[in-house]
C-alpha positions, 0 to 999 in steps of 0.5 A: 500499500505504501508504495502505491500511495506514494505513486499517487501522492507524486501523480497528484503533485504533478496534476497540481503542478500543470493545472496551476496557473499562477506561479508557486513561490520557491519558498513554498516547501510544502508544494514542492517537497511533494515531488521527493521529501514523501515518495518512494518512486523508480526512474520508471515510475517517474517516466510513467507519471510525468507525461511528455504532454504535461512537462510541455504544457508547463513549459510553455503555460507555466514557465516560471513553475517549471524553472522553479522545479529545476531550481529546487530539485538542483538545490536538493542535490546541492544540499545532499552533496554538502550534507552527505546525505546521512539518513536513508531519508536524504538519499531517497531525496537525492534519487527522485531529484536525480529521476525528475531532472532525467526526465524533465531535462530533454525538454528543456533542450528540444526547446531553443528558447529554454536551452540557456536556462540552466547556464543563467545565474541563480542569485545566491548559488557562489562559486567556490572560493568566493565569500560574497555568496549573494553577489549575482558577479559571483554567482554560479549557473545551475548548469554547473552546480548540478554537475558539480553536485552530481560529481560530489555524489558520485563518491558520497559515502554509504551511498555511491561508496564504501565509508571509510569511517574509524568508528560509529560516531565518526563523520567524513566531511564531503567537502574535504573528503579525498575522493582518490581513496574512493576509486570505484574499481581496481585497474589503471592507476589504482591497486584496491578493488572495494567489495561489491554492493548493489545499492551502491552501484544503482545509485552510481548507475541513477547519477550517471543516467542523470549526467548523460541527460546533462550531456545529451543537449549535443541531440538537439542541435543539427549537425554542423562541420564546426568542431570548434562548437563545444558541448558546454556541460561536457567542457565544464564537466571534464574541466579543472573546475570538477575536482573529482575528475581523475578519480571519476575517469579512472573509476569509468575506466576501471568498472568497464575494463574490470567487468565480467559478464560470465562471473564464475560461468555457472550455467543460467546464473544471469536468469537466477540473479539481477546483475546490477553492475551491467547496468552501471558498466553500460552508463559508464561506458556511454559516459566515457565516449561521450566525454572523450569526444571534446578534446577541448583544443590545444590548452595553453600551459605556462612553462614547466617550473624547471627548478623542480626535479622529477622525484620532488614531483612525485612526492608532491603528487603523493602527498595530494593523493597518496593512493592513485599511482600517479606514474601510471598517468606519466606525471613528469615535470612538464605534466605537473601543472595538469594535476596541480595546477591546470590552465586552459579549457583542456579536457581532462578526461582527454588528458588522462586517457592520452597519459596512460602509458604502463604496460600493465594498464594497457594490458588490463584495459585490452583484455578487458575490452576483448573480454567483452566484445568476445562475451556475445560469441561465446559458445555454449552446449547449453542454449543461452545458459551464458549471459550475453552483453549488448553494448558492443557498439559503445566498446567499439567507440571506447576502443576507437578513441584510446587508439586515437588519443593514446598512440602508445596504446596503438602500438602496444595493441600491435605489438602482439597477437592480442590484436587478433583477440579484437579483430575476430569480433568485429569480424563477427559483427561485420559479417553478422550485420551485413544484411541489417540496414538498422546496423550500418552505423556498426558496420562503420565503426568496425571498418573504420577500426580496421582501416586504422589498425591496418595503417600500421605494419605490425597489423598485417603481420599479426595476420599472418597467425594461424585461424583456430578459434573457428567462431561460428560464422555464415562464411565457408569453412576454411583453414588459414590465417586471420588474414584469410578470415578478413578476406573472406568476411570481406568478400561475404559483405561485398557479395552479400550486404545490403545496398547502403555499404557500397560507400564502405567498398573502397574502405574495405579493399583499403584495408586489404591493400595495406595488409597485402605486403605482409601476408605470407601465405593465403588459403585457396578459399581467400585467393578465390574470394579475391579473384571473384572480386576482381572478376565481378569489378572489371566487368564492363558495365560495373566499371562504366556504371559510375565514374568511381568503380574502377578504382576498385580494380586498382585496389585489387591490382595493387593487392596483388603486386604487393603480394607477388613482388613482396610474398611470392615464395608463401603464396602459391595458391593466389598465384594459382587462382591467378593463372586460372583466372587469366582471362580477367587480365587479359580482359582488363588490358584489352578492356573496349574503349569505343562509344557502341561498347560501352553502350553495349556494356551499359545495356547488359547493366540494365539487364542484370542490375544486381551489383556483383554476380552472387553465383560465381563465387563458389559458395561452400557449407558454412560453418557449423553452428553459424546462422545466416545474416538477416535483415533487420525485423519490421518495426526496428528503429534506427538513427540516420547518419551523415555520409563519410568522406571519400577515401582519399579524405579518409586517408592519407598515402604513406611510402614505407621507405628501406629501413621500414619507416613511413615517409608522407606522400604529399597530395596533389594540389586540388586546385589544379584540377579542372572541374569545368568538364566531365573528363575531369573526373579522372583528375587522378584516375588510380584510387583518388576519388573525386566524387560530388560528395567527397568535396562537399563540406555539407552534412546529409542525413540518411533520408536526405541521401536517398533523395541524392546519388548516393551509391555507385549504382545510383549516379548515371542520371548526371554523368556518362562515360566517354572513350577519353574517360576510359582510356585516361585510365585504363592506360595507368591500370598496374598491370605490368607485374601480373602479365610478366608473372603469367608470361613466364609461369603459363607456359611452364605450367602447362608443359607440365601438366602435358608432359606429366598428365596432370589433372590434379591442382596439388601437383601444380601448386607443389610446383609453383611453390618450389618455383621462383621469379627472381630476377624475372619481375619488373623492379619492386615498387615501393609499398604504399600505405594509406593511414586513416586521417582524422577530419571534420566530415568523420568527426561529425559522423562519430558524433551522430553515430555515437549518440544515435546509439546512446538515444537507441540503447536508453529504453528503459526508461526511454530518456529521449524517445518522442522528444525533437532530437535534431542531430540525427532522424529516428526512422522505423525499419 
């Protein structure tokens, strides 16, 4: 009965608020306390009892009452942060206020006139360190008071962390508390693991949900190419104003990376017990990816005090926080100002992330992420007996940001085979999502990560490790290496994925080109898949359909050349496949360019509009236990994404010199390219894209892109191939190496077959395996690597994708559902 009465009283208070036409005074505590003092409501209750229509009605008709409600709720949080919530009633008041603000804030953000409300100053709320609390000059904006209160409450003893009180009568002062002693989990920079407490986890989760809601103002602003527009909530929270920035960052990272959803491995344990830690981990990883989006520009730091030696710095830092392992965050003298006297607007979360450098910390983070990413792939004899996490997209974004902001972490990932523990789950997700248009964002983030990794030599080298795990995937069975797995999955994506994946073809083939110089031995299955792609992409109708389609042929030829020139000895399977499909190369070399042949090829396209032939790829039986990739269920929600830049803007070319170092290849000056006539489309004809969408700074949502020529297969309406255009790139096809190989080996293979009467390909492979082309091939070309390059286009893509994931993943309660989000469109499949 108590719970029912509590909900009834809360609902009555809401009705009173919506029906009052006159402003209610802020001093009328009897009225305002109805919302939080005498009720015990869950966040689900609050969302059910405070309908969206009523929030909007109060916003429009009684704005002063809505403003007072927000102010009073923040005031309660500030009071709780100051007092430390000594009683159970105080704790419940905090939770109720947290839920109410989580419900209301999205409706504040969706109205442009209200968006500045939380950044207005409230008389009497002074800044820290000012004595004149009633002076408006020193007043603190409501947003700042709210964020600081949340930060304090996340380290409140007996509410969100374990108390360190010496005895029953001792009290911990919230103002002097050292939050570095209360980090939530052992891991990076902290060795002590506090005991689990599900009440603390629940309370942390509610506060983090409110924090995420505060940061979500970004959802209500349209896509913009201006990266200097920072989220004020994130900027303030991750600034030096927040004294808990370091322990909170450490707590969030450690909680995520230490989480083990399987636990002791008891079957069906997730059905018997509630896992409150999982909810906390989900909120923590979402807070991390959102706060790590803004690096806040370059901070201007004054010169470091040269008189201080490093050991003095370490001693000083130890005195400030004796439990934090400062050396984990690279606290050398020049960084003293980061921790002791920071200046500038720099985002401290990004700062701390970029300074992690100890190998044991990298190992902890990498193993934690790999464990969680691999979790949904886990196979058990008992169906559904193991818990499967659902937040793999957020984990991929976090992994991306770790590699992007901390190059030492990236090099650590690549220096051992541990990178393959990240690669396999990514390939699994890519293969599984290839037919589902609601997961096109997941496809992009997976490909972007692999593109980033492929820019480093070590990634290609690691791919040579034999693949023996055999995660059930809907791909042909093969025996080979991780490189074979990558090629087979990419082939499956290109040949059986949905049409919206066509803009990713360039990226997929760029990854193959980047790793190709290091692949020691491709399996026959992978070799045949590569040849099938070349066969499909080199058909006349495909080459003449769109101005950029020939780039795909250039990528594949470059990959073949790299393997032949640098890894010929171990790649007899690929050489044999090239010999068997030699007609493809001859047809390419003799590609007709006269108008009649072009038109004939295009007419053939109209009869068979499928992008790639799906029948001639020699499909074999899929892996045991795998399930086919399926389209999204009707009614599935998805969020739109902005278009990605072309591959030439996504990457920059680097040449590998003789000593193994990378030398950047200067880009051609775009101003020298003519855009006046259609022949200029192929200004740089090998693999540099000049498509219209790449040269625009405008950001399009998917719905807008559908009304524009989006894919390779749909842009013939404004472009037509000419003989001059075909000749301009045909003469640059890098066929010399392959033609020389065929010239030397085909007669030898034919002679062996005739002389020995061979029909068994294993004998031919044995001959090719022991053959050599030393001195017969052209001089090896320099290895060209296309390294991922961040730009405004990708930054905007990540922002829309990340917030889209956060929007769709928070459905209980549905924080942003049915609000006027503008960063992306919500679409139903």
